[in-house]
C-alpha positions in Angstrom: 151.8 -60.1 114.8 149.9 -57.0 115.9 146.6 -55.7 114.5 148.4 -52.7 113.0 150.8 -54.9 111.2 148.0 -57.0 109.8 146.3 -53.9 108.4 149.4 -52.7 106.6 149.3 -53.6 102.9 152.0 -56.0 101.6 154.8 -54.3 99.8 154.8 -55.2 96.1 157.9 -56.7 94.6 159.6 -54.2 92.2 159.7 -55.0 88.5 163.5 -55.7 88.5 163.1 -58.0 91.5 160.2 -59.9 89.7 162.4 -60.2 86.6 165.4 -61.5 88.6 163.1 -64.0 90.4 161.9 -65.4 87.0 165.4 -65.5 85.5 166.7 -67.4 88.5 163.8 -69.9 88.1 164.4 -70.2 84.4 168.1 -70.8 85.0 167.1 -73.8 87.3 164.6 -75.1 84.8 166.8 -74.8 81.7 169.7 -76.4 83.6 167.6 -79.5 84.2 165.9 -79.7 80.9 168.0 -77.8 78.3 166.6 -75.6 75.7 164.5 -78.2 73.9 163.2 -79.9 77.0 162.0 -76.9 78.9 158.8 -75.0 78.3 157.7 -71.6 79.4 155.1 -73.4 81.5 157.8 -75.3 83.3 159.6 -72.0 84.0 156.4 -70.5 85.3 155.8 -73.4 87.7 159.4 -73.1 88.9 159.0 -69.4 89.6 155.5 -69.8 91.1 153.8 -67.5 88.6 151.5 -68.0 85.6 152.7 -68.9 82.1 151.2 -65.8 80.5 153.1 -63.7 83.1 156.4 -65.2 81.9 155.5 -64.6 78.2 154.5 -61.0 78.9 157.8 -60.4 80.7 160.2 -62.1 78.3 158.3 -63.0 75.1 159.0 -66.4 73.5 160.9 -69.3 75.0 163.8 -68.4 72.7 163.8 -64.8 74.1 163.8 -66.2 77.7 166.6 -68.6 77.1 168.6 -65.8 75.5 168.2 -63.7 78.6 169.2 -66.6 80.9 172.2 -67.5 78.7 173.4 -64.0 78.4 173.1 -63.6 82.2 175.3 -66.6 82.7 177.9 -65.4 80.2 177.8 -62.0 81.8 178.6 -63.5 85.2 181.7 -65.1 83.7 182.9 -61.9 82.2 182.3 -60.0 85.4 184.1 -62.7 87.4 187.3 -62.3 85.3 187.0 -58.5 85.3 186.7 -58.3 89.1 189.5 -60.7 89.6 191.8 -58.8 87.2 190.9 -55.6 89.1 192.0 -57.1 92.4 195.0 -59.3 91.6 198.2 -57.8 92.7 200.5 -60.3 91.0 202.1 -59.7 87.7 201.0 -61.9 84.8 204.6 -63.1 84.4 204.0 -64.9 87.7 202.5 -68.4 87.2 200.4 -67.9 90.3 198.6 -65.1 88.5 197.1 -67.5 86.1 196.4 -70.0 88.8 194.3 -67.5 90.8 192.5 -66.2 87.8 191.6 -69.7 86.8 190.5 -70.7 90.3 188.0 -67.7 90.4 186.3 -69.2 87.3 186.3 -72.7 88.7 184.6 -71.5 91.9 182.0 -69.7 89.8 181.0 -72.6 87.7 180.7 -74.8 90.7 177.2 -73.3 90.6 175.8 -76.3 88.7 172.8 -74.5 87.3 175.0 -71.7 85.8 177.4 -74.3 84.4 174.7 -76.4 82.7 172.9 -73.4 81.3 176.2 -72.3 79.7 176.8 -75.8 78.2 173.2 -76.0 76.9 173.7 -72.6 75.3 176.9 -73.7 73.6 175.1 -76.8 72.3 172.1 -74.8 71.0 172.3 -74.1 67.3 169.9 -71.1 67.0 171.5 -68.1 65.3 170.9 -65.8 68.3 172.3 -68.1 70.9 175.4 -68.9 68.7 175.9 -65.2 68.3 175.8 -64.6 72.0 178.4 -67.4 72.5 180.7 -65.9 70.0 180.4 -62.5 71.5 181.2 -63.7 75.0 184.1 -65.7 73.8 185.5 -62.8 71.9 185.0 -60.5 74.9 186.8 -62.9 77.2 189.7 -63.4 74.8 190.0 -59.6 74.3 189.9 -59.0 78.0 192.7 -61.5 78.6 194.9 -60.1 75.8 194.4 -56.4 76.7 194.5 -56.7 80.5 197.4 -59.2 80.9 199.5 -58.6 77.8 199.6 -62.4 77.3 200.2 -63.9 73.9 197.5 -65.4 71.7 198.7 -68.9 72.7 198.5 -68.1 76.4 195.0 -66.8 76.1 194.0 -69.9 74.0 195.4 -72.3 76.7 193.7 -70.4 79.5 190.3 -70.6 77.8 190.9 -74.2 76.8 191.5 -75.0 80.5 188.2 -73.3 81.3 186.4 -75.5 78.9 188.0 -78.6 80.5 186.8 -77.4 83.9 183.3 -77.1 82.3 183.4 -80.7 81.1 184.8 -82.2 84.3 182.1 -80.5 86.4 179.4 -81.4 83.9 180.4 -85.1 84.1 180.4 -84.9 87.9 184.1 -85.6 88.2 184.3 -84.1 91.7 181.9 -86.7 93.0 184.0 -89.5 91.6 187.6 -88.6 92.0 188.1 -91.1 94.9 186.9 -93.9 92.6 189.3 -93.1 89.8 192.9 -92.1 90.5 193.5 -90.8 87.0 190.4 -88.7 87.2 191.6 -87.3 90.5 195.0 -86.6 89.1 193.4 -84.7 86.2 191.2 -82.7 88.6 194.2 -81.7 90.6 196.2 -80.7 87.6 193.4 -78.4 86.5 192.8 -76.8 90.0 196.3 -77.1 91.4 196.5 -75.9 95.0 192.8 -75.1 95.0 191.7 -78.7 94.1 190.7 -79.5 97.7 188.8 -76.2 98.1 187.0 -76.8 94.8 186.0 -80.3 95.9 184.6 -78.9 99.2 182.7 -76.2 97.3 181.2 -78.9 95.2 180.1 -80.8 98.3 182.7 -83.5 98.0 185.3 -84.3 100.7 188.5 -85.6 99.3 189.7 -88.9 100.8 192.3 -90.1 98.4 195.9 -88.9 98.0 195.0 -87.7 94.5 193.4 -84.7 95.8 195.1 -84.2 99.2 
């Protein structure tokens, strides 16, 4: 590095970038410890900043988790919206629903995002429960309005998403080779994308159940 480069002041991180950094760290921390088991101090250590800095930026732990949880739910809504914008298959084609579902499955292979979402669903505070209800309503309305599907079709699609959540949370991808029934269930959920989903989860399928 030249003397001129050494003399140049370091560029300060913008406020939005600092906020994104702390949110990403908080996502990792809450994914590991859940809401009750994670402190703002743990988030600060994960982010490499001071605990007062985190509090100044987000307020209470409840406020911080609300921000993390809402961010995770927002990613799900955006994933469905983006996929619906690009799909060129009619909803009457079964492949339409398979592709829409696979986009969600690929998203929640991000274990931190998945676990934060599940911790949020299990957290009983009024604000978090309200955020869960709002996101569920938004996804349901999006499906009904954009696809013209029936209420039953929307319900089944969302229920399948919840099954994906639970299979990933219990680390089903890592254990499909040890349990043929589990492998069959995994394949039935992901269909033709099962092997791709396993690879994305860091698991190489070896059994016929997922081939």
